[in-house]
C-alpha positions, -999 to 999 in steps of 0.1 A, spaced: 415 402 -717 431 390 -685 448 415 -662 486 411 -657 494 390 -627 512 418 -609 483 441 -613 459 415 -599 481 408 -570 483 445 -561 445 448 -563 441 418 -541 465 432 -515 448 466 -514 413 452 -511 424 425 -486 441 452 -465 409 473 -465 387 443 -455 412 433 -428 413 468 -414 374 468 -413 375 435 -394 399 449 -369 376 479 -363 345 456 -361 363 435 -335 372 467 -316 409 461 -320 422 497 -321 456 490 -306 472 484 -341 464 487 -378 466 459 -404 501 467 -415 513 467 -379 494 435 -373 515 418 -400 546 427 -380 531 416 -348 522 383 -364 558 377 -372 568 386 -337 541 363 -322 559 335 -341 593 344 -327 596 373 -303 629 390 -297 643 391 -333 664 419 -347 649 446 -369 669 432 -398 654 398 -393 619 413 -390 625 434 -422 635 403 -441 605 382 -429 581 411 -436 597 420 -469 600 456 -459 628 481 -465 648 490 -433 637 527 -435 600 517 -437 603 493 -409 621 517 -386 594 543 -388 567 516 -382 586 503 -352 590 538 -338 552 543 -340 545 508 -325 569 515 -297 552 549 -289 519 530 -289 532 505 -263 530 475 -287 567 467 -288 599 474 -270 636 474 -280 661 456 -258 698 451 -262 709 417 -274 726 400 -244 751 383 -267 759 411 -290 757 447 -277 757 460 -313 722 444 -319 688 454 -306 660 429 -303 623 438 -309 601 424 -282 564 424 -277 548 441 -247 523 424 -224 496 446 -238 498 431 -273 504 395 -262 467 394 -251 455 403 -286 471 373 -304 440 351 -301 418 378 -316 442 385 -344 445 347 -351 407 345 -354 405 375 -378 434 360 -399 414 328 -402 383 347 -412 404 364 -439 417 331 -452 381 319 -455 373 350 -475 402 346 -498 395 309 -504 357 310 -505 345 285 -531 378 268 -535 380 230 -529 407 219 -506 427 207 -536 423 240 -554 433 259 -522 465 238 -518 474 242 -555 468 280 -553 491 283 -523 517 263 -541 515 288 -570 517 317 -547 548 303 -531 564 298 -565 556 335 -574 572 346 -541 603 325 -548 606 339 -583 604 375 -569 630 367 -542 653 352 -568 649 383 -590 656 406 -561 688 387 -552 700 387 -589 689 423 -596 
């Protein structure tokens, strides 16, 4: 009997997170953990976004994100700066320390993609990613309607 999709996705995420954390340790990247790396990845794509924008892109609750950002700021990975156009907003910015780790992180992310898609043809991989995108859209729609 096949496992329910949600259960399989949870198992894949947990196992993938453990493998990625091991790869970070093997690469001697101790500046951040896998969960923080996902936030850094978003910031590497567009530094200086608000916490609300970051939470939305990461799919995290604001309370979870705030505590993660506090730890990342104490570790010297990110900073918080006032928005020059709107004093009510604060922008999350990367520090110079973490900018230098992007190439290593990108290499490890590519290794993880290879692990995830090992044995898939290019066509299968593209189709799989299409299905995952559909699942994500279904979940986003349910969240908006719920």
